[in-house]
C-alpha positions as CSV (number, residue, x, y, z in Angstrom):
1,M,0.0,-0.1,0.1
2,N,1.3,3.2,-1.0
3,V,1.8,6.5,1.3
4,Y,-1.1,8.1,-0.3
5,A,-3.6,4.8,0.2
6,R,-2.2,4.6,3.9
7,K,-3.1,8.2,4.7
8,A,-6.4,7.9,3.0
9,R,-7.1,4.8,5.2
10,A,-6.0,6.2,8.4
11,A,-8.3,9.4,7.7
12,Y,-11.1,7.0,7.0
13,L,-10.7,5.0,10.2
14,Q,-10.2,8.1,12.4
15,N,-13.4,9.6,11.0
16,E,-15.3,6.3,11.6
17,L,-13.9,6.2,15.1
18,K,-15.1,10.0,15.9
19,N,-18.8,8.8,14.9
20,L,-18.9,5.5,17.1
21,T,-20.8,5.5,20.5
22,P,-18.4,4.5,23.5
23,E,-20.1,1.1,23.6
24,L,-19.4,0.6,19.8
25,I,-15.8,1.3,20.1
26,V,-15.6,-1.2,23.1
27,V,-17.1,-3.7,20.9
28,K,-14.8,-3.0,17.9
29,L,-11.7,-3.5,20.6
30,Y,-13.3,-6.8,21.7
31,Q,-13.9,-7.9,18.1
32,G,-10.4,-7.0,17.0
33,L,-9.0,-8.6,20.2
34,T,-10.7,-11.9,19.2
35,I,-9.8,-11.9,15.8
36,R,-6.0,-11.4,16.9
37,L,-6.3,-14.1,19.3
38,Q,-7.8,-16.6,16.6
39,A,-5.0,-15.5,14.2
40,A,-2.4,-16.1,16.8
41,I,-3.7,-19.7,17.5
42,E,-3.9,-20.4,13.6
43,E,-0.3,-19.1,13.2
44,S,1.1,-21.1,16.1
45,D,-0.7,-24.2,14.8
46,A,1.0,-23.5,11.4
47,G,4.4,-23.1,12.9
48,H,4.5,-19.6,12.3
49,G,6.1,-18.1,15.6
50,G,6.9,-14.6,14.2
51,K,3.1,-14.1,12.8
52,R,2.0,-15.6,16.3
53,A,3.9,-12.8,18.2
54,E,2.7,-10.2,15.9
55,H,-1.0,-11.1,16.4
56,L,-0.4,-11.4,20.2
57,G,1.5,-7.8,20.2
58,W,-1.9,-6.3,18.6
59,A,-4.0,-8.5,21.2
60,L,-1.8,-6.8,24.0
61,A,-2.3,-3.5,22.6
62,M,-5.9,-3.8,22.4
63,T,-6.3,-5.4,26.0
64,L,-4.1,-2.6,27.5
65,E,-6.4,0.2,25.5
66,L,-9.5,-1.4,27.2
67,Q,-7.7,-1.2,30.6
68,A,-6.8,2.1,30.3
69,S,-10.3,3.3,29.3
70,L,-11.8,2.2,32.6
71,D,-13.0,4.7,34.6
72,M,-11.9,3.5,38.1
73,E,-13.8,6.2,40.1
74,Q,-17.4,5.8,38.4
75,G,-16.8,2.2,37.5
76,G,-16.5,1.1,41.1
77,E,-16.3,-2.8,41.8
78,I,-16.8,-3.8,38.3
79,A,-14.0,-1.6,36.9
80,V,-11.8,-2.9,39.4
81,N,-12.8,-6.5,38.4
82,L,-12.5,-5.6,34.7
83,S,-9.0,-4.2,35.5
84,N,-8.0,-7.4,37.0
85,L,-9.4,-9.5,34.2
86,Y,-7.4,-7.4,31.7
87,R,-4.4,-7.9,33.9
88,Y,-4.9,-11.6,33.9
89,L,-5.3,-11.5,30.0
90,V,-1.9,-9.3,29.7
91,N,-0.2,-12.1,31.7
92,N,-1.8,-14.8,29.5
93,L,-0.7,-13.1,26.3
94,V,2.7,-12.1,27.4
95,T,3.3,-16.0,28.8
96,A,1.8,-17.3,25.6
97,N,4.2,-15.3,23.4
98,R,7.4,-16.1,25.6
99,T,6.5,-20.0,25.9
100,G,4.4,-20.6,22.8
101,D,1.6,-22.2,24.9
102,N,-1.7,-22.1,22.9
103,G,-3.5,-22.9,26.0
104,K,-3.1,-19.4,27.5
105,I,-4.2,-17.9,24.0
106,K,-7.2,-20.1,23.9
107,E,-8.1,-19.4,27.6
108,S,-7.9,-15.6,26.7
109,L,-10.2,-16.3,24.0
110,R,-12.7,-17.9,26.3
111,V,-12.5,-14.8,28.7
112,V,-13.1,-12.4,25.6
113,E,-15.9,-14.1,24.0
114,P,-18.8,-13.4,26.6
115,L,-17.6,-10.0,27.0
116,L,-17.9,-9.5,23.2
117,A,-21.3,-10.9,23.1
118,A,-22.5,-8.9,26.3
119,W,-21.0,-5.4,24.9
120,T,-22.6,-6.2,21.2
121,E,-25.9,-6.5,23.1
122,V,-25.3,-3.3,25.1
123,A,-24.4,-1.5,22.1
124,K,-27.3,-2.9,20.0
125,N,-29.8,-1.7,22.8
126,G,-28.3,1.9,23.1
127,K,-27.6,3.1,26.6
128,K,-30.7,1.9,28.2
129,A,-29.9,1.3,31.8
130,E,-31.3,-2.2,31.7
131,T,-28.7,-3.4,29.2
132,R,-25.7,-2.3,30.9
133,P,-25.5,-4.7,33.5
134,R,-25.3,-7.7,31.0
135,A,-21.9,-6.7,30.2
136,D,-21.2,-6.2,34.0
137,A,-22.6,-9.9,34.6
138,A,-20.3,-11.3,31.9
139,A,-17.2,-10.0,33.6
140,A,-18.6,-10.8,37.1
141,E,-19.4,-14.5,36.0
142,Y,-16.0,-15.1,34.7
143,L,-14.5,-13.6,37.9
144,G,-16.5,-16.0,40.0
145,R,-18.7,-13.5,41.5
146,G,-21.9,-15.0,39.9
147,A,-23.9,-11.7,39.6
148,A,-23.2,-8.1,38.5
149,P,-22.8,-5.6,41.2
150,R,-25.7,-3.5,42.3
151,Q,-24.5,-0.2,40.8
152,A,-22.9,-1.2,37.4
153,A,-21.3,1.9,36.1
154,L,-18.8,1.1,33.3
155,T,-17.7,4.2,31.7
156,Y,-15.3,4.1,28.6
C-alpha cells in the first residue's frame, strides 16, 4: 500500500471512530481482540512463531487500551474487576508469546468471547440502563462472582 492510500485509510478510520458511541468502540476492540487471538492460534498451529507474536502484540495493545479506558472512580467494583481481568489477559498473552503456549491464548479467547457478546448486546440496545448490567454480569461471572454488582457503572 502506498503512502497516499495509507493516509486515506487512516483518515477514514479516524473519521469512523469519531462517529462511534463509546459502547461501539468497546465492541470494536473486543472484535479486534478476538480476531487477533484466533489468528495467533492459527499461526502457532502452522508453526509461524513470528506471525503469532505479531498477532499477540496487537491483542496485547487492545487489551491495554481496554484497561486504560476504565473509569475507576465511576466504575466502582466492576471497573476494578475488569482491570484485574485485563491484567490476567496481559499475563496470559505475555506468557503465550514467551513460551508458545496455545492454551494461554485459548483461555484468553474464552474470557473475551462472553464480554464481546455482552457488549454487542449493550451497543445494539443503546444506552438503556437495563442493558448495561449484561456486560457487567459477563465480567462478574468469569471472575466467579456470579452476579453483577448492584451499581454497574462502566464508563469508557
